[in-house]
C-alpha positions in Angstrom: 142.0 -39.3 44.8 144.6 -38.2 47.6 145.5 -40.2 51.1 144.4 -39.1 54.3 147.3 -37.6 56.1 148.5 -35.4 59.1 149.3 -32.4 58.5 150.1 -29.5 60.4 151.2 -25.7 60.1 154.7 -24.1 60.9 154.2 -24.7 64.3 153.6 -28.3 64.2 150.7 -28.3 66.6 148.1 -29.2 66.3 148.7 -32.1 63.8 145.1 -33.1 61.7 144.1 -35.8 59.8 142.8 -34.2 55.7 143.2 -34.5 52.2 145.1 -32.0 50.6 143.8 -31.7 46.9 146.1 -29.3 44.2 144.7 -27.7 41.5 146.0 -25.9 38.9 143.2 -23.9 37.3 140.1 -21.9 37.7 137.8 -24.9 36.1 140.1 -27.4 38.6 139.3 -25.8 41.5 135.7 -25.3 40.9 135.4 -29.0 40.6 137.0 -29.3 43.7 134.8 -27.0 45.3 131.4 -28.7 44.0 132.5 -32.0 45.5 133.2 -30.9 48.9 130.7 -29.6 50.7 133.4 -28.6 53.5 136.9 -27.2 52.9 139.7 -24.3 53.2 142.1 -23.2 50.8 145.8 -23.8 51.9 149.1 -22.1 50.7 152.7 -22.1 51.7 151.6 -23.9 54.6 153.3 -21.1 57.0 150.2 -20.3 59.2 151.8 -21.8 62.5 148.7 -22.8 64.0 145.4 -24.9 62.6 143.7 -21.7 60.6 144.6 -23.9 57.1 143.7 -27.0 58.5 140.4 -29.2 58.1 139.6 -32.9 56.3 139.6 -31.3 53.1 142.5 -28.5 52.1 142.4 -27.4 48.9 146.3 -26.4 48.2 147.1 -23.3 45.3 150.2 -24.5 44.9 150.3 -25.2 41.2 147.9 -21.7 41.0 151.1 -19.7 41.1 151.9 -17.5 38.2 151.9 -13.5 37.6 149.2 -12.1 35.1 150.2 -8.5 35.2 152.6 -6.0 35.9 152.4 -1.8 35.0 155.9 -1.2 35.0 154.8 2.4 35.6 152.4 2.4 38.5 153.9 -0.9 39.9 150.3 -3.1 39.9 151.0 -6.3 39.5 148.3 -8.9 39.6 149.4 -12.3 40.7 147.9 -16.0 41.0 147.3 -16.5 44.8 149.9 -19.7 45.6 152.4 -17.8 44.3 155.0 -17.8 46.4 156.4 -14.5 47.8 160.1 -15.5 48.0 159.3 -16.6 44.2 158.1 -13.2 43.4 161.2 -11.2 44.8 163.0 -13.5 43.6 162.0 -11.9 40.2 161.1 -8.3 40.7 164.4 -7.0 43.0 166.6 -7.3 40.7 164.4 -5.2 38.6 164.1 -2.4 41.3 160.6 -3.3 43.1 159.8 -5.2 46.2 156.6 -5.7 48.0 155.4 -2.9 50.3 154.1 -5.0 53.4 156.2 -8.2 53.9 155.8 -10.7 57.2 158.8 -12.2 59.0 159.0 -15.4 56.7 159.1 -15.3 52.7 157.9 -18.5 52.0 154.0 -17.7 52.6 151.7 -17.6 49.8 149.9 -14.5 48.5 146.9 -15.4 49.1 147.6 -16.4 52.7 149.4 -12.7 52.7 145.5 -11.7 52.4 143.8 -14.1 54.4 146.2 -13.1 57.6 146.6 -9.6 56.4 150.2 -9.6 57.3 152.1 -6.5 58.6 155.5 -5.9 59.1 158.8 -4.2 60.6 156.4 -0.8 58.8 153.2 -1.2 59.9 153.6 2.4 61.8 154.0 4.3 58.6 152.5 1.8 55.8 149.6 -0.1 57.3 149.3 -4.0 57.0 149.5 -5.5 53.1 145.7 -5.2 52.7 146.1 -1.4 52.8 147.8 -2.1 49.6 145.6 -4.2 47.6 143.8 -2.7 44.7 141.3 -5.7 44.1 140.8 -9.1 44.8 139.0 -12.1 42.5 137.3 -15.0 44.7 136.1 -17.7 44.2 132.8 -18.1 46.2 130.7 -21.5 48.0 129.0 -21.5 44.8 131.7 -21.9 42.5 131.0 -18.6 40.8 133.9 -16.1 41.0 133.4 -12.6 42.3 136.1 -9.3 41.8 136.0 -7.2 44.6 137.9 -4.2 45.9 137.4 -1.0 48.1 134.5 0.0 45.9 133.4 -3.2 44.4 131.4 -5.3 46.8 133.4 -3.4 49.4 131.9 -5.6 52.1 133.3 -9.1 51.2 136.7 -7.1 50.0 137.5 -5.7 53.8 135.9 -9.5 55.1 138.1 -11.4 53.4 141.6 -9.5 54.1 142.2 -11.0 57.4 139.1 -13.5 57.0 141.6 -16.2 57.2 140.2 -17.9 54.2 136.9 -18.2 55.6 134.7 -16.0 53.2 136.0 -17.7 49.7 139.2 -19.2 47.8 141.4 -16.0 46.5 142.2 -16.9 42.8 144.2 -13.8 42.2 145.9 -10.4 44.1 146.2 -6.7 43.0 148.9 -4.9 44.5 150.9 -2.5 43.8 154.5 -2.8 44.6 157.4 -0.7 45.9 160.1 0.9 43.6 163.8 0.4 45.3 167.2 1.6 44.2 168.7 -1.5 46.0 168.3 -4.3 47.6 169.7 -3.4 50.9 168.5 -1.8 54.2 170.6 1.0 55.6 170.4 -1.2 59.6 170.9 1.0 62.6 171.0 -1.2 65.9 170.7 0.1 69.3 170.7 -1.5 72.5 168.0 -0.8 75.1 168.8 -2.0 78.6 165.1 -2.4 79.8 161.4 -2.0 78.4 161.4 1.8 79.1 164.2 2.2 77.4 163.5 0.6 73.9 159.5 1.8 74.0 161.6 5.3 74.4 163.4 4.2 71.4 160.0 3.0 69.4 158.5 5.9 70.4 161.6 7.9 69.0 161.9 5.9 65.8 158.4 6.6 64.5 159.6 8.7 61.4 161.8 5.6 60.5 160.4 3.4 57.7 161.1 0.5 59.8 161.3 -0.8 63.1 161.7 -4.1 65.4 163.6 -4.9 68.3 164.3 -8.7 69.8 163.2 -8.6 73.4 164.8 -11.2 76.3 162.0 -12.6 77.6 163.9 -13.8 81.0 165.3 -10.7 82.3 164.0 -9.3 85.8 164.4 -6.5 87.9 165.8 -3.5 86.2 166.4 -5.3 82.9 163.0 -6.0 82.6 162.4 -6.6 78.9 166.1 -5.6 77.4 166.5 -5.4 74.0 168.0 -4.7 71.1 166.4 -2.5 68.5 166.4 -2.7 64.6 165.4 -0.3 62.7 165.8 0.5 58.8 165.2 2.6 55.7 165.8 1.4 52.1 169.3 2.3 51.1 169.6 4.2 47.4 172.3 3.3 44.7 174.5 6.6 45.9 174.9 6.1 49.9 176.1 1.8 49.2 180.2 1.6 49.7 182.2 -0.2 47.4 181.6 -3.3 46.1 178.1 -2.9 47.5 176.6 -0.5 45.2 178.6 -3.3 42.0 175.7 -5.0 43.1 172.9 -3.1 44.4 169.9 -5.3 43.3 171.7 -8.4 43.5 173.5 -9.5 46.7 175.4 -12.2 46.7 173.4 -15.3 48.2 174.3 -17.2 51.1 174.8 -20.2 52.4 172.1 -21.5 54.3 172.1 -24.0 57.5 169.9 -26.6 58.3 168.6 -28.3 61.0 168.3 -31.9 60.1 166.5 -33.5 63.0 164.3 -32.9 65.6 165.9 -31.3 68.8 165.8 -33.3 72.1 162.3 -32.1 74.1 164.5 -30.8 76.6 167.4 -28.9 75.1 165.0 -26.0 75.5 164.9 -24.8 78.8 165.6 -21.8 81.3 169.5 -22.2 81.7 169.8 -22.3 77.9 167.8 -19.6 77.0 169.1 -17.2 79.5 172.5 -18.3 78.3 171.6 -17.6 74.5 169.9 -14.6 75.7 172.8 -12.9 77.1 175.4 -13.6 74.6 173.2 -12.3 72.2 172.4 -9.1 74.5 175.9 -8.5 74.9 177.3 -9.1 71.7 174.8 -6.3 69.7 176.5 -3.1 69.4 175.4 -0.1 72.0 175.0 1.7 68.2 176.1 0.7 64.9 175.2 1.5 61.2 175.9 -0.7 57.9 174.0 -2.1 55.8 172.4 -5.5 55.1 170.7 -7.2 52.6 166.8 -7.0 52.2 166.9 -11.0 53.2 168.5 -10.8 56.0 166.8 -7.7 57.8 163.4 -8.9 57.0 164.0 -12.6 57.0 167.0 -13.9 59.2 164.7 -17.2 60.0 164.4 -18.1 56.3 168.6 -18.6 56.5 167.9 -21.5 59.0 166.1 -24.6 56.6 163.2 -26.3 59.2 164.7 -24.5 62.1 161.2 -25.2 63.7 162.5 -28.7 64.9 164.4 -27.2 67.1 161.5 -27.2 69.8 161.5 -30.9 69.0 158.9 -33.6 67.4 155.4 -32.1 69.5 155.9 -28.7 68.2 155.6 -25.1 69.1 153.2 -22.2 69.6 153.7 -18.6 69.1 151.7 -16.1 71.2 151.8 -13.3 69.7 149.4 -9.9 71.2 148.8 -6.4 70.7 148.0 -4.5 73.1 146.7 -0.3 72.5 149.1 1.9 73.1 147.8 3.6 76.4 148.1 0.3 78.3 150.9 -1.0 76.6 153.8 -0.4 78.5 151.5 -1.4 81.7 150.3 -4.9 80.0 153.6 -5.6 78.8 155.9 -5.0 82.4 153.0 -7.8 83.4 153.4 -10.2 80.5 157.5 -10.3 81.0 157.4 -10.5 84.2 154.7 -13.5 84.0 156.8 -15.3 81.7 160.4 -14.2 83.0 159.3 -15.7 86.8 157.7 -18.5 85.0 161.1 -19.8 83.6 159.1 -20.4 79.9 162.0 -18.4 77.9 161.8 -17.9 74.3 164.6 -16.9 72.7 162.7 -15.8 69.6 160.6 -12.7 71.1 159.7 -9.8 69.2 158.4 -6.2 69.8 157.4 -3.9 67.2 154.9 -0.3 67.2 152.1 -0.6 65.2 150.0 2.2 63.5 146.1 2.8 63.2 144.0 -0.4 63.3 142.7 -2.2 59.9 139.6 -3.5 59.8 137.1 -6.0 60.9 139.4 -9.7 61.3 142.7 -7.9 61.1 144.6 -8.2 63.4 146.9 -5.0 63.9 145.7 -2.0 66.4 147.8 0.6 67.0 149.9 -0.3 70.1 152.9 -2.8 70.9 152.7 -6.6 69.6 154.8 -8.9 71.2 155.4 -12.5 69.9 157.1 -15.3 71.6 157.8 -18.8 70.6 157.6 -21.4 73.4 157.6 -25.2 73.2 153.9 -26.9 73.2 153.6 -28.9 76.3 150.6 -28.6 79.4 153.0 -25.6 81.5 153.1 -23.8 78.7 149.4 -23.6 78.1 149.0 -22.8 81.7 151.2 -19.6 81.4 149.3 -18.8 78.4 146.0 -18.9 79.7 147.4 -16.3 82.3 148.6 -14.2 79.5 145.7 -13.8 77.8 144.0 -12.7 81.1 146.4 -9.7 81.2 145.8 -9.3 77.4 141.8 -8.9 78.3 142.5 -6.9 81.0 144.4 -4.6 78.7 141.8 -4.7 75.6 144.3 -6.7 73.5 143.9 -9.5 70.9 145.3 -12.6 69.2 147.0 -12.7 66.0 144.5 -15.5 64.9 147.6 -16.6 61.8 149.8 -17.4 64.9 146.9 -18.9 67.3 146.6 -22.5 67.9 145.0 -22.5 71.8 142.7 -19.4 72.2 139.7 -20.2 73.7 136.4 -19.0 71.8 135.9 -16.8 74.8 139.2 -14.7 74.5 138.0 -14.4 70.7 134.8 -12.8 71.6 135.8 -10.3 74.3 138.8 -8.9 71.9 137.8 -8.9 68.2 134.6 -6.2 68.3 134.1 -6.4 64.8 133.4 -10.5 64.9 129.4 -10.0 64.6 129.8 -7.7 61.4 132.5 -9.7 60.0 130.4 -12.9 60.6 127.4 -11.5 58.9 129.2 -10.6 55.8 130.7 -14.2 55.7 127.2 -15.8 56.3 125.5 -13.7 53.3 128.1 -14.9 51.0 128.4 -18.9 52.0 124.8 -19.4 54.3 126.1 -23.4 54.1 129.5 -22.8 55.6 131.6 -24.3 53.0 134.7 -22.8 54.3 135.4 -24.2 57.4 139.2 -25.2 59.4 140.1 -26.6 62.4 140.6 -23.2 63.9 137.3 -21.9 62.5 135.5 -24.7 64.3 137.8 -24.5 67.8 136.8 -20.7 68.1 133.2 -21.2 66.3 134.0 -18.2 63.8 131.0 -19.0 61.3 129.2 -19.1 65.2 127.0 -16.1 66.1 127.6 -18.1 70.0 130.9 -20.1 70.9 130.9 -23.3 70.5 129.6 -25.4 73.2 133.0 -26.8 75.0 134.4 -23.5 75.1 131.4 -21.1 76.5 132.7 -22.2 79.6 136.1 -21.8 79.3 
């Protein structure tokens, strides 16, 4: 029987005591579900906060096979524990890639559904949920439900982005995207201010992929100075030699590793400012080149254990989205607060979202800002102030990245929460599915937890 151990998400904050149970088949999973009155699914462990932490975690690591693939339509059916990196390693050399990907390939496909992940192409292709054909889900009583946009549609839409709180995802059917090469034609542009980079985003909406690194410590006329990257899948014909010779199989690159926890004070205003200055100045004012898909989509995956740079106490990621009409004003306020506080993040990313996805899904049309901060009291005080600005401008926080949001903030920002709760309670009336996050935020409750009501 598994022993209790201390487990965390990718941010290494918070940490929780719990048991992990691994299953290899649906029958093994059904027995585990019957045995434990409260539990949550866990996949690749790349959710940053506490959404996949609980006293009992049912880990899908070994439930990880491809069940079917139609080469004519690109429709694929996989088990939820399959890690995206393994799927890509098998299918990119055959000319297929996922239609939407998050910023790491070390996530499970089931986790991608539960988080309804978005990528650099949301303004064009929406979130991952927009490409799912059907799901098979194990319910709280151990039965299995098939669902799609037309079959058990309420369960389908509540599960996509539902943080694992409607049932345990068993299999996912979605359409892969055909590609001619594993390379991205990337254009880089240096932008001297927040207004400049947002203008570039607006003028780049015909590009499939857009993302910007943003300097969150710059102030004055350089507030929000950025480096914008936009890209398209490269055709085989446009690739120069010798890239064309290995169009679907770029050479593997050497991976770096962070072998130990960095000292707590190493990331401070001065070191981050120095890094930001060098990064911005080294970026070309304008350049076009070809980069392999892993370098374009997953730059941080090239550094194993990069989460150790924040020290053993871990870090939190703050990712919010602001509706488009209010985004310039709100982002100026947010970046101004961050720069004044001196709590800089060198992993700061800005993206543009398209139309809103449903229920608990995070994306809504506007701009999303994501920043990493060391987990410490001064940061938490800053994040509370950022929450106030975010709420004033009708934004919301990404549940998959969250580790400290209040129940009040959740209820102020997710307008479909009550509808989602009705569906979740219909399919799981005894609330078997529970995580540390769902308890903290009262996600399954019509009223927030007592300790959060006056927050």
